[in-house]
PDB file with one MODEL, atoms N, CA, C and O in Angstrom:
MODEL        1
ATOM      1  N   MET A   1      45.999 186.651  50.884  1.00  0.00           N
ATOM      2  CA  MET A   1      45.027 186.372  49.836  1.00  0.00           C
ATOM      3  C   MET A   1      45.733 186.028  48.521  1.00  0.00           C
ATOM      4  O   MET A   1      45.410 185.032  47.873  1.00  0.00           O
ATOM      5  N   GLU A   2      46.701 186.864  48.140  1.00  0.00           N
ATOM      6  CA  GLU A   2      47.431 186.638  46.899  1.00  0.00           C
ATOM      7  C   GLU A   2      48.205 185.319  46.966  1.00  0.00           C
ATOM      8  O   GLU A   2      48.307 184.604  45.969  1.00  0.00           O
ATOM      9  N   ARG A   3      48.744 185.002  48.134  1.00  0.00           N
ATOM     10  CA  ARG A   3      49.486 183.748  48.322  1.00  0.00           C
ATOM     11  C   ARG A   3      48.559 182.544  48.121  1.00  0.00           C
ATOM     12  O   ARG A   3      48.957 181.553  47.509  1.00  0.00           O
ATOM     13  N   GLN A   4      47.338 182.626  48.629  1.00  0.00           N
ATOM     14  CA  GLN A   4      46.381 181.536  48.459  1.00  0.00           C
ATOM     15  C   GLN A   4      46.039 181.329  46.993  1.00  0.00           C
ATOM     16  O   GLN A   4      45.909 180.192  46.539  1.00  0.00           O
ATOM     17  N   LEU A   5      45.894 182.404  46.258  1.00  0.00           N
ATOM     18  CA  LEU A   5      45.602 182.327  44.830  1.00  0.00           C
ATOM     19  C   LEU A   5      46.763 181.673  44.086  1.00  0.00           C
ATOM     20  O   LEU A   5      46.552 180.860  43.186  1.00  0.00           O
ATOM     21  N   LEU A   6      47.981 182.029  44.463  1.00  0.00           N
ATOM     22  CA  LEU A   6      49.168 181.440  43.847  1.00  0.00           C
ATOM     23  C   LEU A   6      49.235 179.943  44.128  1.00  0.00           C
ATOM     24  O   LEU A   6      49.526 179.157  43.227  1.00  0.00           O
ATOM     25  N   ILE A   7      48.971 179.545  45.360  1.00  0.00           N
ATOM     26  CA  ILE A   7      48.985 178.125  45.737  1.00  0.00           C
ATOM     27  C   ILE A   7      47.911 177.372  44.948  1.00  0.00           C
ATOM     28  O   ILE A   7      48.159 176.269  44.459  1.00  0.00           O
ATOM     29  N   LYS A   8      46.729 177.960  44.824  1.00  0.00           N
ATOM     30  CA  LYS A   8      45.634 177.336  44.074  1.00  0.00           C
ATOM     31  C   LYS A   8      46.012 177.153  42.610  1.00  0.00           C
ATOM     32  O   LYS A   8      45.753 176.097  42.033  1.00  0.00           O
ATOM     33  N   GLU A   9      46.618 178.164  42.007  1.00  0.00           N
ATOM     34  CA  GLU A   9      47.019 178.080  40.603  1.00  0.00           C
ATOM     35  C   GLU A   9      48.130 177.044  40.412  1.00  0.00           C
ATOM     36  O   GLU A   9      48.141 176.322  39.415  1.00  0.00           O
ATOM     37  N   GLU A  10      49.065 176.972  41.367  1.00  0.00           N
ATOM     38  CA  GLU A  10      50.126 175.968  41.279  1.00  0.00           C
ATOM     39  C   GLU A  10      49.541 174.558  41.371  1.00  0.00           C
ATOM     40  O   GLU A  10      49.967 173.655  40.652  1.00  0.00           O
ATOM     41  N   ARG A  11      48.572 174.377  42.253  1.00  0.00           N
ATOM     42  CA  ARG A  11      47.926 173.074  42.387  1.00  0.00           C
ATOM     43  C   ARG A  11      47.188 172.718  41.101  1.00  0.00           C
ATOM     44  O   ARG A  11      47.242 171.577  40.641  1.00  0.00           O
ATOM     45  N   LYS A  12      46.505 173.695  40.527  1.00  0.00           N
ATOM     46  CA  LYS A  12      45.767 173.466  39.286  1.00  0.00           C
ATOM     47  C   LYS A  12      46.731 173.037  38.177  1.00  0.00           C
ATOM     48  O   LYS A  12      46.433 172.102  37.433  1.00  0.00           O
ATOM     49  N   GLU A  13      47.866 173.701  38.058  1.00  0.00           N
ATOM     50  CA  GLU A  13      48.866 173.341  37.058  1.00  0.00           C
ATOM     51  C   GLU A  13      49.383 171.923  37.289  1.00  0.00           C
ATOM     52  O   GLU A  13      49.572 171.164  36.339  1.00  0.00           O
ATOM     53  N   PHE A  14      49.611 171.568  38.561  1.00  0.00           N
ATOM     54  CA  PHE A  14      50.094 170.228  38.878  1.00  0.00           C
ATOM     55  C   PHE A  14      49.064 169.174  38.481  1.00  0.00           C
ATOM     56  O   PHE A  14      49.415 168.175  37.851  1.00  0.00           O
ATOM     57  N   VAL A  15      47.810 169.383  38.837  1.00  0.00           N
ATOM     58  CA  VAL A  15      46.757 168.414  38.525  1.00  0.00           C
ATOM     59  C   VAL A  15      46.592 168.290  37.009  1.00  0.00           C
ATOM     60  O   VAL A  15      46.412 167.183  36.500  1.00  0.00           O
ATOM     61  N   ILE A  16      46.650 169.390  36.293  1.00  0.00           N
ATOM     62  CA  ILE A  16      46.556 169.337  34.838  1.00  0.00           C
ATOM     63  C   ILE A  16      47.710 168.528  34.264  1.00  0.00           C
ATOM     64  O   ILE A  16      47.499 167.719  33.361  1.00  0.00           O
ATOM     65  N   SER A  17      48.912 168.725  34.762  1.00  0.00           N
ATOM     66  CA  SER A  17      50.053 167.961  34.249  1.00  0.00           C
ATOM     67  C   SER A  17      49.898 166.473  34.541  1.00  0.00           C
ATOM     68  O   SER A  17      50.273 165.638  33.718  1.00  0.00           O
ATOM     69  N   GLU A  18      49.349 166.135  35.706  1.00  0.00           N
ATOM     70  CA  GLU A  18      49.090 164.730  36.036  1.00  0.00           C
ATOM     71  C   GLU A  18      48.052 164.137  35.086  1.00  0.00           C
ATOM     72  O   GLU A  18      48.208 163.009  34.619  1.00  0.00           O
ATOM     73  N   LEU A  19      47.010 164.885  34.805  1.00  0.00           N
ATOM     74  CA  LEU A  19      45.975 164.400  33.887  1.00  0.00           C
ATOM     75  C   LEU A  19      46.524 164.198  32.479  1.00  0.00           C
ATOM     76  O   LEU A  19      46.176 163.229  31.804  1.00  0.00           O
ATOM     77  N   ILE A  20      47.366 165.100  32.047  1.00  0.00           N
ATOM     78  CA  ILE A  20      47.988 164.942  30.734  1.00  0.00           C
ATOM     79  C   ILE A  20      48.868 163.690  30.720  1.00  0.00           C
ATOM     80  O   ILE A  20      48.917 162.975  29.720  1.00  0.00           O
ATOM     81  N   TYR A  21      49.553 163.429  31.817  1.00  0.00           N
ATOM     82  CA  TYR A  21      50.354 162.208  31.932  1.00  0.00           C
ATOM     83  C   TYR A  21      49.471 160.975  31.765  1.00  0.00           C
ATOM     84  O   TYR A  21      49.892 159.985  31.167  1.00  0.00           O
ATOM     85  N   PHE A  22      48.251 161.032  32.290  1.00  0.00           N
ATOM     86  CA  PHE A  22      47.288 159.932  32.149  1.00  0.00           C
ATOM     87  C   PHE A  22      46.559 159.985  30.803  1.00  0.00           C
ATOM     88  O   PHE A  22      45.604 159.241  30.576  1.00  0.00           O
ATOM     89  N   GLU A  23      47.015 160.862  29.926  1.00  0.00           N
ATOM     90  CA  GLU A  23      46.467 161.030  28.583  1.00  0.00           C
ATOM     91  C   GLU A  23      45.037 161.564  28.568  1.00  0.00           C
ATOM     92  O   GLU A  23      44.255 161.256  27.670  1.00  0.00           O
ATOM     93  N   VAL A  24      44.713 162.363  29.570  1.00  0.00           N
ATOM     94  CA  VAL A  24      43.421 163.044  29.624  1.00  0.00           C
ATOM     95  C   VAL A  24      43.683 164.489  29.206  1.00  0.00           C
ATOM     96  O   VAL A  24      44.439 165.202  29.868  1.00  0.00           O
ATOM     97  N   THR A  25      43.071 164.913  28.127  1.00  0.00           N
ATOM     98  CA  THR A  25      43.315 166.270  27.632  1.00  0.00           C
ATOM     99  C   THR A  25      42.074 167.154  27.629  1.00  0.00           C
ATOM    100  O   THR A  25      42.170 168.370  27.466  1.00  0.00           O
ATOM    101  N   LYS A  26      40.905 166.535  27.809  1.00  0.00           N
ATOM    102  CA  LYS A  26      39.654 167.298  27.841  1.00  0.00           C
ATOM    103  C   LYS A  26      38.728 166.717  28.896  1.00  0.00           C
ATOM    104  O   LYS A  26      38.881 165.570  29.317  1.00  0.00           O
ATOM    105  N   LEU A  27      37.776 167.519  29.311  1.00  0.00           N
ATOM    106  CA  LEU A  27      36.730 167.064  30.212  1.00  0.00           C
ATOM    107  C   LEU A  27      35.674 166.312  29.397  1.00  0.00           C
ATOM    108  O   LEU A  27      35.649 166.405  28.170  1.00  0.00           O
ATOM    109  N   ALA A  28      34.822 165.584  30.071  1.00  0.00           N
ATOM    110  CA  ALA A  28      33.782 164.802  29.396  1.00  0.00           C
ATOM    111  C   ALA A  28      32.861 165.686  28.552  1.00  0.00           C
ATOM    112  O   ALA A  28      32.326 165.244  27.536  1.00  0.00           O
ATOM    113  N   ASP A  29      32.683 166.930  28.979  1.00  0.00           N
ATOM    114  CA  ASP A  29      31.802 167.836  28.227  1.00  0.00           C
ATOM    115  C   ASP A  29      32.513 168.571  27.090  1.00  0.00           C
ATOM    116  O   ASP A  29      31.926 169.439  26.445  1.00  0.00           O
ATOM    117  N   GLY A  30      33.777 168.220  26.847  1.00  0.00           N
ATOM    118  CA  GLY A  30      34.518 168.786  25.730  1.00  0.00           C
ATOM    119  C   GLY A  30      35.377 169.995  26.058  1.00  0.00           C
ATOM    120  O   GLY A  30      36.153 170.449  25.217  1.00  0.00           O
ATOM    121  N   ARG A  31      35.248 170.522  27.271  1.00  0.00           N
ATOM    122  CA  ARG A  31      36.071 171.679  27.647  1.00  0.00           C
ATOM    123  C   ARG A  31      37.533 171.273  27.824  1.00  0.00           C
ATOM    124  O   ARG A  31      37.841 170.130  28.162  1.00  0.00           O
ATOM    125  N   GLN A  32      38.416 172.227  27.590  1.00  0.00           N
ATOM    126  CA  GLN A  32      39.836 172.019  27.842  1.00  0.00           C
ATOM    127  C   GLN A  32      40.074 171.983  29.352  1.00  0.00           C
ATOM    128  O   GLN A  32      39.292 172.541  30.121  1.00  0.00           O
ATOM    129  N   LEU A  33      41.147 171.331  29.769  1.00  0.00           N
ATOM    130  CA  LEU A  33      41.433 171.204  31.198  1.00  0.00           C
ATOM    131  C   LEU A  33      41.577 172.565  31.880  1.00  0.00           C
ATOM    132  O   LEU A  33      41.091 172.756  32.995  1.00  0.00           O
ATOM    133  N   TYR A  34      42.236 173.500  31.219  1.00  0.00           N
ATOM    134  CA  TYR A  34      42.458 174.807  31.839  1.00  0.00           C
ATOM    135  C   TYR A  34      41.157 175.587  32.058  1.00  0.00           C
ATOM    136  O   TYR A  34      41.144 176.566  32.804  1.00  0.00           O
ATOM    137  N   GLU A  35      40.071 175.164  31.417  1.00  0.00           N
ATOM    138  CA  GLU A  35      38.782 175.838  31.587  1.00  0.00           C
ATOM    139  C   GLU A  35      38.023 175.341  32.819  1.00  0.00           C
ATOM    140  O   GLU A  35      37.036 175.953  33.226  1.00  0.00           O
ATOM    141  N   ALA A  36      38.473 174.249  33.406  1.00  0.00           N
ATOM    142  CA  ALA A  36      37.784 173.650  34.552  1.00  0.00           C
ATOM    143  C   ALA A  36      38.220 174.300  35.857  1.00  0.00           C
ATOM    144  O   ALA A  36      39.292 174.895  35.958  1.00  0.00           O
ATOM    145  N   SER A  37      37.354 174.164  36.846  1.00  0.00           N
ATOM    146  CA  SER A  37      37.712 174.652  38.178  1.00  0.00           C
ATOM    147  C   SER A  37      38.658 173.648  38.829  1.00  0.00           C
ATOM    148  O   SER A  37      38.781 172.510  38.374  1.00  0.00           O
ATOM    149  N   LEU A  38      39.313 174.074  39.878  1.00  0.00           N
ATOM    150  CA  LEU A  38      40.214 173.174  40.594  1.00  0.00           C
ATOM    151  C   LEU A  38      39.445 171.979  41.145  1.00  0.00           C
ATOM    152  O   LEU A  38      39.953 170.858  41.118  1.00  0.00           O
ATOM    153  N   ALA A  39      38.244 172.194  41.639  1.00  0.00           N
ATOM    154  CA  ALA A  39      37.435 171.101  42.190  1.00  0.00           C
ATOM    155  C   ALA A  39      37.115 170.057  41.119  1.00  0.00           C
ATOM    156  O   ALA A  39      37.191 168.856  41.377  1.00  0.00           O
ATOM    157  N   GLU A  40      36.757 170.517  39.917  1.00  0.00           N
ATOM    158  CA  GLU A  40      36.473 169.585  38.817  1.00  0.00           C
ATOM    159  C   GLU A  40      37.719 168.787  38.446  1.00  0.00           C
ATOM    160  O   GLU A  40      37.647 167.583  38.199  1.00  0.00           O
ATOM    161  N   LEU A  41      38.850 169.465  38.411  1.00  0.00           N
ATOM    162  CA  LEU A  41      40.102 168.798  38.067  1.00  0.00           C
ATOM    163  C   LEU A  41      40.502 167.778  39.121  1.00  0.00           C
ATOM    164  O   LEU A  41      40.947 166.678  38.795  1.00  0.00           O
ATOM    165  N   GLU A  42      40.340 168.148  40.386  1.00  0.00           N
ATOM    166  CA  GLU A  42      40.688 167.224  41.475  1.00  0.00           C
ATOM    167  C   GLU A  42      39.845 165.953  41.392  1.00  0.00           C
ATOM    168  O   GLU A  42      40.367 164.851  41.565  1.00  0.00           O
ATOM    169  N   LEU A  43      38.563 166.097  41.131  1.00  0.00           N
ATOM    170  CA  LEU A  43      37.677 164.939  41.021  1.00  0.00           C
ATOM    171  C   LEU A  43      38.091 164.046  39.856  1.00  0.00           C
ATOM    172  O   LEU A  43      38.150 162.825  39.997  1.00  0.00           O
ATOM    173  N   LEU A  44      38.374 164.648  38.720  1.00  0.00           N
ATOM    174  CA  LEU A  44      38.820 163.894  37.558  1.00  0.00           C
ATOM    175  C   LEU A  44      40.150 163.196  37.841  1.00  0.00           C
ATOM    176  O   LEU A  44      40.354 162.051  37.436  1.00  0.00           O
ATOM    177  N   HIS A  45      41.038 163.878  38.524  1.00  0.00           N
ATOM    178  CA  HIS A  45      42.341 163.321  38.885  1.00  0.00           C
ATOM    179  C   HIS A  45      42.181 162.087  39.773  1.00  0.00           C
ATOM    180  O   HIS A  45      42.848 161.075  39.559  1.00  0.00           O
ATOM    181  N   ILE A  46      41.318 162.171  40.748  1.00  0.00           N
ATOM    182  CA  ILE A  46      41.060 161.034  41.640  1.00  0.00           C
ATOM    183  C   ILE A  46      40.501 159.864  40.835  1.00  0.00           C
ATOM    184  O   ILE A  46      40.932 158.725  41.013  1.00  0.00           O
ATOM    185  N   ARG A  47      39.558 160.138  39.961  1.00  0.00           N
ATOM    186  CA  ARG A  47      38.976 159.060  39.138  1.00  0.00           C
ATOM    187  C   ARG A  47      40.023 158.400  38.249  1.00  0.00           C
ATOM    188  O   ARG A  47      40.025 157.179  38.095  1.00  0.00           O
ATOM    189  N   GLU A  48      40.902 159.189  37.672  1.00  0.00           N
ATOM    190  CA  GLU A  48      41.952 158.636  36.809  1.00  0.00           C
ATOM    191  C   GLU A  48      42.955 157.819  37.616  1.00  0.00           C
ATOM    192  O   GLU A  48      43.425 156.784  37.144  1.00  0.00           O
ATOM    193  N   LYS A  49      43.286 158.263  38.815  1.00  0.00           N
ATOM    194  CA  LYS A  49      44.209 157.493  39.658  1.00  0.00           C
ATOM    195  C   LYS A  49      43.592 156.146  40.039  1.00  0.00           C
ATOM    196  O   LYS A  49      44.290 155.132  40.071  1.00  0.00           O
ATOM    197  N   ILE A  50      42.316 156.131  40.320  1.00  0.00           N
ATOM    198  CA  ILE A  50      41.626 154.876  40.629  1.00  0.00           C
ATOM    199  C   ILE A  50      41.647 153.970  39.411  1.00  0.00           C
ATOM    200  O   ILE A  50      41.899 152.771  39.529  1.00  0.00           O
ATOM    201  N   LYS A  51      41.383 154.537  38.244  1.00  0.00           N
ATOM    202  CA  LYS A  51      41.387 153.761  37.010  1.00  0.00           C
ATOM    203  C   LYS A  51      42.771 153.146  36.771  1.00  0.00           C
ATOM    204  O   LYS A  51      42.875 151.983  36.380  1.00  0.00           O
ATOM    205  N   GLN A  52      43.822 153.919  37.005  1.00  0.00           N
ATOM    206  CA  GLN A  52      45.186 153.418  36.834  1.00  0.00           C
ATOM    207  C   GLN A  52      45.507 152.326  37.850  1.00  0.00           C
ATOM    208  O   GLN A  52      46.162 151.338  37.518  1.00  0.00           O
ATOM    209  N   ALA A  53      45.051 152.503  39.075  1.00  0.00           N
ATOM    210  CA  ALA A  53      45.309 151.508  40.121  1.00  0.00           C
ATOM    211  C   ALA A  53      44.632 150.183  39.802  1.00  0.00           C
ATOM    212  O   ALA A  53      45.177 149.123  40.109  1.00  0.00           O
ATOM    213  N   ARG A  54      43.473 150.228  39.200  1.00  0.00           N
ATOM    214  CA  ARG A  54      42.763 149.004  38.845  1.00  0.00           C
ATOM    215  C   ARG A  54      43.480 148.237  37.752  1.00  0.00           C
ATOM    216  O   ARG A  54      43.276 147.030  37.619  1.00  0.00           O
ATOM    217  N   LYS A  55      44.311 148.897  36.971  1.00  0.00           N
ATOM    218  CA  LYS A  55      45.053 148.233  35.906  1.00  0.00           C
ATOM    219  C   LYS A  55      46.191 147.369  36.448  1.00  0.00           C
ATOM    220  O   LYS A  55      46.664 146.457  35.769  1.00  0.00           O
ATOM    221  N   VAL A  56      46.618 147.658  37.654  1.00  0.00           N
ATOM    222  CA  VAL A  56      47.726 146.922  38.263  1.00  0.00           C
ATOM    223  C   VAL A  56      47.224 145.527  38.657  1.00  0.00           C
ATOM    224  O   VAL A  56      46.208 145.396  39.339  1.00  0.00           O
ATOM    225  N   THR A  57      47.926 144.518  38.232  1.00  0.00           N
ATOM    226  CA  THR A  57      47.527 143.156  38.574  1.00  0.00           C
ATOM    227  C   THR A  57      48.195 142.726  39.873  1.00  0.00           C
ATOM    228  O   THR A  57      49.140 143.366  40.335  1.00  0.00           O
ATOM    229  N   VAL A  58      47.711 141.664  40.446  1.00  0.00           N
ATOM    230  CA  VAL A  58      48.256 141.142  41.696  1.00  0.00           C
ATOM    231  C   VAL A  58      49.718 140.766  41.493  1.00  0.00           C
ATOM    232  O   VAL A  58      50.536 140.999  42.382  1.00  0.00           O
ATOM    233  N   GLU A  59      50.062 140.196  40.355  1.00  0.00           N
ATOM    234  CA  GLU A  59      51.448 139.799  40.091  1.00  0.00           C
ATOM    235  C   GLU A  59      52.391 140.997  40.099  1.00  0.00           C
ATOM    236  O   GLU A  59      53.538 140.878  40.529  1.00  0.00           O
ATOM    237  N   GLN A  60      51.928 142.133  39.634  1.00  0.00           N
ATOM    238  CA  GLN A  60      52.762 143.322  39.608  1.00  0.00           C
ATOM    239  C   GLN A  60      53.008 143.868  41.014  1.00  0.00           C
ATOM    240  O   GLN A  60      54.044 144.480  41.274  1.00  0.00           O
ATOM    241  N   ILE A  61      52.062 143.647  41.912  1.00  0.00           N
ATOM    242  CA  ILE A  61      52.194 144.139  43.277  1.00  0.00           C
ATOM    243  C   ILE A  61      53.193 143.270  44.054  1.00  0.00           C
ATOM    244  O   ILE A  61      54.013 143.789  44.811  1.00  0.00           O
ATOM    245  N   ILE A  62      53.120 141.961  43.865  1.00  0.00           N
ATOM    246  CA  ILE A  62      53.965 141.032  44.618  1.00  0.00           C
ATOM    247  C   ILE A  62      55.330 140.967  44.068  1.00  0.00           C
ATOM    248  O   ILE A  62      56.170 140.231  44.586  1.00  0.00           O
TER     249      ILE A  62
ENDMDL
END
């Protein structure tokens, strides 16, 4: 049980660091990232990765 909690907290820290890298520091409702659940952070992380991928042009891929 304690190991699962540690893994969850490590994942949360990783996702927060990724979001900060994407210059996301707050949730849409104004809460700080550390106040969000892991599920909320994961969803935001996926959305930001999609947004970043859309910025890549065809020329950059080839």
